C-alpha positions in Angstrom: 117.0 -70.1 136.4 118.3 -73.6 135.9 114.9 -75.2 136.5 114.6 -73.6 140.0 117.2 -76.0 141.4 118.5 -73.4 143.9 115.4 -71.8 145.3 116.9 -71.1 148.7 118.0 -67.8 150.2 121.7 -66.9 150.3 121.8 -67.9 154.0 120.2 -71.3 153.3 122.6 -71.9 150.4 125.6 -71.0 152.6 124.4 -73.3 155.4 123.9 -76.2 152.9 127.4 -75.7 151.5 129.0 -75.5 154.9 127.5 -79.0 155.5 129.9 -80.2 152.8 132.9 -78.5 154.4 133.0 -75.6 151.9 135.6 -73.1 153.1 135.9 -70.8 150.1 134.2 -67.5 149.6 130.8 -67.6 147.9 129.3 -64.9 145.7 125.8 -63.6 146.1 123.0 -65.3 144.2 122.5 -63.3 140.9 120.8 -63.7 137.5 123.1 -65.0 134.7 120.5 -65.1 132.0 117.5 -63.1 130.9 116.5 -59.4 131.3 118.0 -59.1 134.8 121.4 -60.6 134.0 124.2 -59.1 136.1 126.5 -57.0 133.9 129.6 -59.2 134.7 127.8 -62.2 133.3 126.7 -60.3 130.1 130.4 -59.3 129.6 131.7 -62.9 130.1 129.1 -64.4 127.8 129.8 -61.8 125.1 133.5 -62.3 125.3 133.4 -66.1 125.4 130.3 -67.4 123.7 128.9 -70.8 124.2 128.4 -73.7 121.8 124.7 -73.3 121.3 124.4 -69.6 122.1 125.8 -67.3 124.7 123.4 -68.1 127.5 124.5 -70.0 130.6 123.0 -73.4 130.1 123.4 -74.9 133.6 125.1 -74.4 136.9 128.9 -74.6 137.1 129.7 -73.0 133.7 133.2 -71.8 134.3 135.3 -68.9 132.8 139.1 -68.5 133.0 140.2 -64.9 133.3 143.7 -63.7 132.6 145.8 -61.3 134.7 144.5 -58.3 132.8 140.9 -59.2 133.5 140.1 -60.6 130.0 138.1 -63.8 129.7 140.2 -66.3 127.8 138.2 -69.6 128.0 134.8 -70.8 128.8 134.1 -74.3 130.1 130.9 -76.3 130.2 129.4 -77.6 133.5 130.6 -81.1 132.6 134.3 -80.0 132.3 136.4 -81.4 135.0 138.3 -78.4 136.2 141.5 -80.1 137.4 143.0 -81.5 134.2 141.4 -79.1 131.7 141.4 -75.7 133.4 144.7 -76.4 135.2 146.4 -77.0 131.9 145.0 -73.8 130.4 145.9 -71.9 133.6 149.5 -73.1 133.5 149.8 -71.6 130.0 148.8 -68.2 131.3 151.5 -68.2 134.1 
C-alpha cells in the first residue's frame, strides 16, 4: 500500500520512529485498502468518505472521532492537524 513506502517490519518501523524521538503509542501495521482492509478502517471510510472515493489515498489520512465513537470528520494527509483539527476538536468538547 502507498507505493510500498513502508516495507519494514513493525520492529523496524518502531526503531526508525524512536530515532525521531517518538514517544506516543503506535498501532500495528495493517491494511487500510483492498480486500484485506481492517474492519475499523472499512467503518471509518464508510462513515466519512473521501473526496475522490472512500479509499485511503496516502499515509497520514486522519479521522476525528467523538466521545461516543462516531467519526465526525476526515482530513487529508496534507491537512495540518494543529489549526484545523484542533478547531474541530474544540467544538466537540
